[in-house]
VMD Tcl script that builds the backbone (N, CA, C; Angstrom):
set m [mol new atoms 165]
animate dup $m
set s [atomselect $m all]
$s set {name element resname resid chain x y z} {
  {N N MET 1 A 13.328 -37.866 -1.238}
  {CA C MET 1 A 12.042 -38.143 -1.682}
  {C C MET 1 A 11.382 -36.306 -2.135}
  {N N LYS 2 A 11.160 -36.037 -3.065}
  {CA C LYS 2 A 10.528 -34.701 -3.878}
  {C C LYS 2 A 9.242 -34.708 -3.746}
  {N N LEU 3 A 8.659 -33.359 -3.509}
  {CA C LEU 3 A 7.576 -32.954 -3.506}
  {C C LEU 3 A 6.780 -33.511 -4.731}
  {N N SER 4 A 7.367 -33.303 -5.668}
  {CA C SER 4 A 6.843 -33.209 -7.092}
  {C C SER 4 A 6.304 -34.776 -7.200}
  {N N GLN 5 A 6.821 -35.598 -6.390}
  {CA C GLN 5 A 6.438 -37.116 -6.544}
  {C C GLN 5 A 5.186 -37.317 -6.110}
  {N N PHE 6 A 4.249 -36.480 -5.115}
  {CA C PHE 6 A 3.092 -36.177 -4.841}
  {C C PHE 6 A 2.024 -35.653 -5.897}
  {N N ARG 7 A 2.224 -35.251 -6.634}
  {CA C ARG 7 A 1.417 -34.624 -7.709}
  {C C ARG 7 A 0.834 -35.416 -8.654}
  {N N PHE 8 A -0.363 -35.607 -8.611}
  {CA C PHE 8 A -1.359 -36.476 -9.621}
  {C C PHE 8 A -2.629 -35.790 -9.763}
  {N N ASP 9 A -2.952 -36.125 -10.847}
  {CA C ASP 9 A -4.568 -35.885 -11.130}
  {C C ASP 9 A -5.620 -36.541 -10.396}
  {N N LEU 10 A -6.391 -35.724 -10.289}
  {CA C LEU 10 A -7.471 -36.183 -8.892}
  {C C LEU 10 A -8.808 -35.852 -9.242}
  {N N PRO 11 A -9.773 -36.659 -10.122}
  {CA C PRO 11 A -11.030 -35.996 -10.400}
  {C C PRO 11 A -11.770 -35.126 -9.422}
  {N N LEU 12 A -12.165 -34.126 -9.734}
  {CA C LEU 12 A -12.952 -33.032 -8.720}
  {C C LEU 12 A -14.256 -33.935 -8.003}
  {N N ASN 13 A -14.932 -34.978 -8.768}
  {CA C ASN 13 A -15.999 -35.320 -7.940}
  {C C ASN 13 A -15.465 -36.372 -6.982}
  {N N LEU 14 A -14.024 -36.645 -6.844}
  {CA C LEU 14 A -13.290 -37.331 -5.771}
  {C C LEU 14 A -13.150 -36.776 -4.492}
  {N N ILE 15 A -12.959 -35.312 -4.516}
  {CA C ILE 15 A -12.796 -34.683 -3.513}
  {C C ILE 15 A -13.698 -34.258 -2.707}
  {N N ALA 16 A -13.588 -34.683 -1.520}
  {CA C ALA 16 A -14.559 -34.379 -0.298}
  {C C ALA 16 A -14.949 -32.987 -0.249}
  {N N GLN 17 A -16.257 -32.647 -0.277}
  {CA C GLN 17 A -16.426 -31.133 0.064}
  {C C GLN 17 A -17.049 -31.150 1.584}
  {N N HIS 18 A -17.261 -32.018 2.526}
  {CA C HIS 18 A -17.573 -32.177 3.570}
  {C C HIS 18 A -17.482 -33.498 4.130}
  {N N PRO 19 A -17.071 -33.645 5.475}
  {CA C PRO 19 A -16.850 -34.953 6.072}
  {C C PRO 19 A -18.142 -36.015 5.972}
  {N N THR 20 A -18.006 -37.065 6.084}
  {CA C THR 20 A -19.018 -38.147 6.107}
  {C C THR 20 A -19.695 -37.915 7.343}
  {N N LYS 21 A -20.895 -38.541 7.337}
  {CA C LYS 21 A -21.838 -38.469 8.605}
  {C C LYS 21 A -21.143 -39.198 9.631}
  {N N LYS 22 A -20.615 -40.692 9.212}
  {CA C LYS 22 A -20.029 -41.320 10.209}
  {C C LYS 22 A -18.838 -41.722 9.567}
  {N N ARG 23 A -17.883 -40.924 10.527}
  {CA C ARG 23 A -16.136 -41.218 10.429}
  {C C ARG 23 A -15.867 -42.203 9.956}
  {N N GLU 24 A -16.391 -43.388 10.540}
  {CA C GLU 24 A -15.910 -44.713 9.988}
  {C C GLU 24 A -16.072 -44.994 8.498}
  {N N GLU 25 A -17.046 -44.541 8.021}
  {CA C GLU 25 A -16.998 -44.506 6.222}
  {C C GLU 25 A -16.440 -43.702 5.746}
  {N N SER 26 A -15.229 -42.911 5.917}
  {CA C SER 26 A -14.321 -42.162 5.301}
  {C C SER 26 A -13.532 -43.199 4.759}
  {N N ARG 27 A -13.176 -42.663 3.285}
  {CA C ARG 27 A -12.171 -43.572 2.613}
  {C C ARG 27 A -10.898 -43.482 2.647}
  {N N MET 28 A -10.035 -44.515 2.726}
  {CA C MET 28 A -8.534 -44.630 2.990}
  {C C MET 28 A -7.846 -45.138 1.895}
  {N N MET 29 A -7.017 -44.664 1.309}
  {CA C MET 29 A -6.004 -45.596 0.329}
  {C C MET 29 A -4.846 -45.911 1.281}
  {N N VAL 30 A -4.477 -47.148 1.224}
  {CA C VAL 30 A -3.439 -48.107 1.663}
  {C C VAL 30 A -2.593 -48.468 0.599}
  {N N ILE 31 A -1.251 -48.471 0.571}
  {CA C ILE 31 A -0.280 -48.696 -0.086}
  {C C ILE 31 A 0.665 -49.681 0.641}
  {N N ASP 32 A 0.965 -50.782 0.129}
  {CA C ASP 32 A 1.687 -51.782 0.588}
  {C C ASP 32 A 3.432 -51.500 0.215}
  {N N ARG 33 A 4.127 -51.052 1.190}
  {CA C ARG 33 A 5.192 -50.551 0.732}
  {C C ARG 33 A 6.240 -51.525 0.189}
  {N N LYS 34 A 6.092 -52.717 0.456}
  {CA C LYS 34 A 6.934 -53.954 -0.238}
  {C C LYS 34 A 6.713 -54.256 -1.602}
  {N N THR 35 A 5.322 -54.294 -1.770}
  {CA C THR 35 A 4.726 -54.494 -3.260}
  {C C THR 35 A 4.370 -53.462 -4.080}
  {N N GLY 36 A 3.845 -52.578 -3.405}
  {CA C GLY 36 A 3.548 -51.378 -4.266}
  {C C GLY 36 A 1.986 -51.551 -4.522}
  {N N ASN 37 A 1.434 -52.501 -4.016}
  {CA C ASN 37 A -0.029 -52.457 -4.155}
  {C C ASN 37 A -0.767 -51.584 -3.385}
  {N N ILE 38 A -1.911 -51.236 -4.357}
  {CA C ILE 38 A -2.602 -50.173 -3.582}
  {C C ILE 38 A -4.511 -50.519 -3.449}
  {N N GLU 39 A -4.685 -50.343 -2.065}
  {CA C GLU 39 A -6.123 -50.899 -1.888}
  {C C GLU 39 A -6.926 -49.497 -1.181}
  {N N ASN 40 A -7.943 -49.749 -1.591}
  {CA C ASN 40 A -9.147 -48.891 -1.067}
  {C C ASN 40 A -9.595 -49.283 -0.270}
  {N N ARG 41 A -9.448 -48.830 1.221}
  {CA C ARG 41 A -10.563 -49.563 2.307}
  {C C ARG 41 A -11.412 -48.309 2.944}
  {N N THR 42 A -11.708 -48.526 4.032}
  {CA C THR 42 A -12.495 -47.572 4.945}
  {C C THR 42 A -11.722 -47.306 6.135}
  {N N PHE 43 A -12.015 -46.323 6.620}
  {CA C PHE 43 A -11.264 -45.914 7.960}
  {C C PHE 43 A -11.633 -47.362 9.095}
  {N N ARG 44 A -12.842 -47.543 8.927}
  {CA C ARG 44 A -12.990 -48.545 10.153}
  {C C ARG 44 A -11.901 -49.912 10.039}
  {N N ASP 45 A -11.280 -49.656 8.865}
  {CA C ASP 45 A -10.249 -50.779 8.742}
  {C C ASP 45 A -8.762 -50.501 9.435}
  {N N ILE 46 A -8.731 -49.293 9.963}
  {CA C ILE 46 A -7.176 -48.743 10.279}
  {C C ILE 46 A -6.697 -49.616 11.169}
  {N N MET 47 A -7.416 -50.114 12.137}
  {CA C MET 47 A -6.559 -51.126 13.193}
  {C C MET 47 A -6.005 -52.421 12.785}
  {N N ASP 48 A -6.445 -52.476 11.073}
  {CA C ASP 48 A -5.752 -54.116 10.746}
  {C C ASP 48 A -4.434 -53.627 10.093}
  {N N TYR 49 A -3.953 -52.187 10.410}
  {CA C TYR 49 A -2.436 -51.603 10.204}
  {C C TYR 49 A -1.764 -51.472 11.262}
  {N N PHE 50 A -2.169 -51.712 12.230}
  {CA C PHE 50 A -1.523 -51.681 13.684}
  {C C PHE 50 A -1.178 -52.761 14.300}
  {N N ASP 51 A -0.196 -53.055 15.006}
  {CA C ASP 51 A 0.014 -54.298 15.912}
  {C C ASP 51 A -0.011 -53.929 17.202}
  {N N ASP 52 A -0.388 -54.873 17.930}
  {CA C ASP 52 A -0.474 -54.786 19.269}
  {C C ASP 52 A 0.131 -54.059 20.133}
  {N N LYS 53 A 1.703 -53.650 19.775}
  {CA C LYS 53 A 2.454 -52.999 20.408}
  {C C LYS 53 A 2.763 -51.723 20.088}
  {N N ASP 54 A 2.033 -51.295 18.791}
  {CA C ASP 54 A 1.659 -49.748 18.457}
  {C C ASP 54 A 1.164 -48.986 19.240}
  {N N VAL 55 A 1.425 -47.839 19.404}
  {CA C VAL 55 A 1.078 -46.802 20.628}
  {C C VAL 55 A 0.330 -47.559 21.644}
}
mol reanalyze $m
mol bondsrecalc $m
mol representation Tube
mol addrep $m
């Protein structure tokens, strides 16, 4: 994996200047490794990506 793979254009208006008042409302991008499908979710959904045996 090369660092250059992580370079992409991001509009300045999408870069947070301060944290959200409610942390669970923070935005989260999720990539399915098998399909490459990209989803935009909120941090409150983070537990959807853990199994009972994780951590």
